[in-house]
Phi, psi and omega in degrees: 000134181286159178300323182298313181290323179297329180274000179081019179265134180230132174276148179299333179283351180264004187288340180162180182290105178238030180105188183292160177299153179306130178086351181297129178076010183260022178085014177294161180293138172247167180244152175218130178273118180284348178281318184234352178090000180305134176241357193236340187231110181219145170267119182244122176258120183229150173248124183234146170243121187231162169240130184217152175266119178262120182247113178261133176285169177301329179279356176097001180282132183266133169237126179268122182235161175050051179276130180241126178277118180272326180204141179216137177228128176275117183275319178200154176227128181233134178291129178287335183281313187240353177084003180292152179210184177056244186293340180282345181261118178268142177247131181181193178253078184274137177282145176291144179296145179265128179301150182297332184280005180249000000 
């Protein structure tokens, strides 16, 4: 459980399935582990500076809405499969593998 959920904070984007995550499929950078070939599972440590609208319910529950990323820096990326990091992680626009049955 994330610290945000443990503290009772909910982002408006976490409320349920409302389509892909912001920016998904919009040409954002993807990662590829050159050690094991992983394209899907990475631990990404990032530093962000954001502006957000905090909406508190009468009961005190916080929902973060209209969050805008003002600045973002990727500090490290580590492969979840083999633990490789730094130079072993390639950054680019990699296509997802096509299953053999198609």
